[in-house]
VEXNUTOR-846414 format. One record per residue (C-alpha): residue in three letters; x, y, z. Coordinates in steps of 0.02 Angstrom, whole numbers, plus 50000, padded with zeros to 5 digits. Example, Ala and Ser with C-alpha at 12.3 -4.5 7.8 and 13.67 -1.06 7.14 Angstrom:
<atoms>
ala506154977550390ser506844994750357
</atoms>
This chain:
<atoms>
unk503745001949254unk505375003249181unk504925016449064unk503975027149194unk505615026149310unk506715031949168unk505435046049119unk505345052249295unk507245053349310unk507255063649149unk506045075349221unk506915077449385unk508635080449303unk507815093849190unk507035103649337unk508755102849415unk509645108749260unk509775127849239unk510025125249049unk508615113249026unk506845116448966unk505625105449059unk504275096248984unk502505104548975unk503245121049050unk503425137948954unk505215139448895unk506195152548979unk507105166648918unk508915162648981unk509915176648898unk509785193148974unk509595209648858unk511185218448822unk510795232948922unk510125223849078unk511025228149245unk510225216949368unk510535216349549unk511335201449602unk510585194049755unk511305179249852unk509965168049908unk510135151850013unk508825139750104unk509005128850256unk507705116550277unk507355114750465unk505865103050459unk504565093650342unk502995094750441unk502015085350335unk501915074550163unk500335067350098unk500425058149923unk498525057449933unk498195075149966unk499545081449840unk500595092049946unk501855095450085unk502165107250219unk503975113550256unk504805124850376unk506425132750323unk507565147650337unk507905158550193unk509125174050166unk509595185950047unk511155195850018unk511475210249890unk512295226649870unk511835244449804unk510145253549837unk509135247949684unk508265233949765unk507425238949938unk506815223250014unk506615205649973unk505225202650103unk503855201949961unk504485185549891unk503395170949858unk503435151649853unk502925146349689unk501605132049693unk501325135749872unk500545145250010unk501505153850150unk500745149950307unk501905160950409unk503365172350371unk504375179350517unk505795191150475unk507365186550589unk508605198850523unk508665214850425unk510445221950437unk511775231650327unk513425222850353unk514995230250272unk513985238550139unk512875223050102unk511035221550141unk510665205450244unk508775198550279unk508435181850347unk506705174750361unk505835159850443unk504515153050337unk503195138350348unk502555135650186unk501225122950104unk501665116849936unk500665108349811unk501565093049728unk500595081749604unk501515064749641unk501805052049504unk500995037249578unk501245025449441unk502565015549540unk501875017049709unk502335009449821unk504195008349751unk503975027049709unk505155041449720unk504895059649710unk505855076449695unk505265090649819unk505505108549758unk505625123349859unk505505138449722unk505615156349770unk505315172249664unk505175190249684unk503555194249591unk503965213449577unk505545212049493unk505875202249326unk507535193849287unk508315208549196unk508105218349359unk508535205049509unk509615190349472unk509745176849610unk511425167049651unk511285152449736unk512135150749897unk512715132649879unk513785131350029unk512595138050155unk511105129050085unk510585112350158unk509425100950256unk509525098250442unk509965082850494unk508375080550597unk507335080850439unk506445064350422unk505035058650308unk504175042650361unk504515028750240unk505695038650121unk507515041750128unk508205059050078unk509415061149934unk510875074349932unk510085092849905unk510285103049745unk510225121449750unk510095131949586unk509445147949504unk508325145349350unk507345157549237unk505515155149248unk504295162649121unk502495166349114unk501655166148955unk500475180048987unk500495199648985unk499175199349135unk498195211349066unk499525224649060unk499065236348909unk500925241648896unk501425223848847unk501255215248672unk499985200848657unk500825184548694unk502215193548791unk503145183348933unk503655188649102unk505325179549166unk505855179649335unk507355173549428unk507095158349529unk507935151049678unk507615131749674unk508015118349806unk507665100349762unk507615087049886unk507445068949827unk506585056349923unk506455037049882unk505645021949972unk506785015750106unk506834997250087unk505444984450058unk504534985450212unk503194995950150unk502964985550004unk502804968450098unk501614977050227unk500444981750089unk500384965950010unk500764952150136unk498804947950153unk498704946749966unk500034934449948unk499274924250090unk497624924050002unk498324918449833unk499344904749920unk497714898550006unk496844899049844unk498124888749771unk498074875449920unk496454870849854unk497184861749712unk497764848649836unk495994845149890unk494904833049793unk493724841849667unk492164833049740unk492504841849911unk491514856649831unk491404867849999unk493284868750044unk493934868049856unk492864882049812unk492634891249968unk494554894749985unk494504904149814unk493054913749864unk493714918150037unk495414923849962unk494394933949833unk493634944749975unk495404947050053unk496044953149874unk494544965549861unk494864971550037unk496664974549994unk496234984449846unk495134996949965unk496634998150064unk497745004349921unk496395016049851unk496445025050026unk498215028950010unk498335036149830unk497415050949758unk495755047249655unk496545046849468unk496325036349329unk498095030549342unk498445012549375unk499755011949500unk501084997549532unk500104993249686unk498414992349582unk499284981149456unk500014969449588unk498234968249671unk497534965549509unk498614950749468unk498284943449635unk496404943649606unk496504936849435unk497644923049496unk496244918949627unk494914919349497unk495884907349397unk495934895249533unk494144895149543unk494034892049353unk495314877849366unk494264870349505unk492764870449390unk493714861949254unk494444850149371unk492694845649448unk492034842049278unk493494831849231unk493244820649387unk491354819949395unk490714820749220unk492204813949121unk492704802349270unk494384804849219unk495024805949406unk496954803649356unk496874817649222unk495964828749344unk497344825449481unk498684828449368unk497944844649301unk497894850349481unk499744845649507unk500174855049344unk499134870949369unk499834872149540unk501674872649473unk501214883849331unk500254896649409unk501254898849567unk502954899449459unk502084912449352unk501404923049491unk503114922949592unk504114928449438unk502834941349396unk502874948949571unk504774948649570unk504904957749391unk503624971249422unk504314979149578unk506154976849503unk505744987049358unk505045000949458unk506395004549568unk508025015749518unk509665006749469
</atoms>
């Protein structure tokens, strides 16, 4: 959990660093050619609403304003901009004026953006939501974005259920595509590099409410299973019935967790905590079997009762320590 948290922090920092290469992404050409004379375009974003965010459906929907300001006649319009890794559901041009020799365009956009959430630390997870915008018809040597950091922000009305928002970061970063896209004029393996405007909005879990809501039934089930140690081993029905009933509760909790995350082969923190709970419940049933053997077959009544008391203390202490260490290792410090 700690290693995953540190790796995620490193990835987020790289995505918001104009000079850093991102892991698993084609390295971009940051230096412009000596003869390049790009049109400088000031770009800003104001997020008005986050309409939807679904970890399970790997995406989020956002409504935002975006504006472009530039001088000169080389660039005719910016209305063909695209949202990287997203689909624009609606695009409304609100302003298109020439003000004091500078062109100004503003759009109101609703976009659905694909986001593969890292669920390894769910439900103690944190994520970085990125709005990335490019002009597909103009490479970086032709159009260079300049981030409007003063004008860009997120509305105070923006809320994401179960998450708190972190401060916004806006920057320009080169983005390269390692393909010639079938263009016969380009060499094989040529890269196309575009200027990309990014807004990064970090979100992190707000408090421990979601965590305890998810596991409170599991914790009760484990405690019920441990209470069986105070029942005489020969009372077979209650002694084993508590463990079996608790086992069903643990399995039901696993179904609840699986309904909240994507179907992947990754073991999330929630899966590990639930798995530990189920393992402890199974351990209580095994302990009851051994205690029953000592009590009836060996007729070591005192040893059986001492074994019950010792098992309760050791298992409960170990279970509590593990359930404290796991979430603490997952959260940011």
